[in-house]
C-alpha positions as CSV (number, residue, x, y, z in Angstrom):
1,M,1.9,-2.2,-4.4
2,R,4.9,-3.1,-6.6
3,A,2.8,-3.1,-9.8
4,Q,0.7,-0.1,-8.7
5,Y,3.7,2.2,-8.3
6,N,6.0,0.5,-10.8
7,L,8.5,-0.5,-8.2
8,R,11.5,-2.6,-9.0
9,G,11.8,-6.2,-7.5
10,S,10.1,-9.5,-7.9
11,D,7.1,-11.4,-6.7
12,F,9.3,-14.1,-5.4
13,G,11.4,-11.6,-3.4
14,D,8.3,-10.1,-1.9
15,F,7.0,-13.6,-0.9
16,C,10.3,-14.4,0.8
17,R,10.4,-11.1,2.7
18,H,6.8,-11.6,3.9
19,F,7.4,-15.2,4.8
20,L,10.8,-14.8,6.5
21,C,10.4,-11.4,8.0
22,E,6.9,-10.0,7.9
23,V,7.8,-7.1,10.2
24,C,10.5,-6.0,7.7
25,A,8.2,-6.3,4.7
26,L,5.4,-4.3,6.4
27,T,7.9,-1.6,7.5
28,Q,9.0,-1.2,3.9
29,E,5.4,-0.9,2.8
30,Y,4.6,1.6,5.5
31,R,7.6,3.8,4.5
32,E,6.6,3.6,0.8
33,L,3.0,4.7,1.5
34,K,4.2,7.5,3.9
35,N,6.6,8.8,1.3
36,R,3.7,8.9,-1.2
37,G,1.7,11.1,1.1
38,F,-0.4,8.7,3.1
39,D,-1.1,9.5,6.8
40,M,-1.4,6.2,8.5
41,T,-3.3,7.8,11.5
42,L,-6.2,8.7,9.2
43,G,-7.0,5.2,7.9
44,W,-7.6,4.1,4.3
45,E,-10.9,5.8,3.6
46,E,-9.8,9.2,4.9
47,N,-6.5,9.0,2.9
48,M,-8.4,8.2,-0.2
49,E,-10.8,11.2,0.3
50,R,-7.8,13.4,1.1
51,Q,-6.0,12.4,-2.0
52,Q,-9.1,12.9,-4.2
53,N,-9.7,16.4,-2.7
54,R,-6.1,17.3,-3.6
55,G,-6.6,15.9,-7.2
56,V,-4.0,13.2,-6.8
57,A,-4.7,9.8,-8.3
58,M,-3.2,7.2,-6.0
59,G,-4.0,4.3,-8.4
60,A,-5.1,2.2,-5.5
61,P,-7.2,-0.9,-6.2
62,V,-10.9,-0.6,-5.6
63,I,-12.1,-3.6,-3.6
64,Q,-15.9,-4.0,-3.5
65,N,-17.5,-5.3,-0.3
66,G,-14.2,-4.7,1.5
67,M,-11.3,-7.1,2.0
68,T,-11.8,-10.6,3.3
69,R,-9.6,-13.5,4.3
70,H,-10.1,-17.0,3.0
C-alpha cells in the first residue's frame, strides 16, 4: 500500500508495526483506504467496480487466481 499510494515510511517500520501490534497496523490501513474512498462493507470486488464506474484509478494490484497463504 505504501508503494501504491506513495506514502512515507519504511518497509522495516511496517514490519515492526505488523509484528508488534497487528491491530494498530490494520487500523492504519483501514483508515487509509477509507480516506481514499473505499467502503469496507462492500468488499474488495464491489469497491473496484465502484471506483471503475466513477473513472477513478485506484492503482490496486491485480492478483490472478485470488490471494493465497503459503
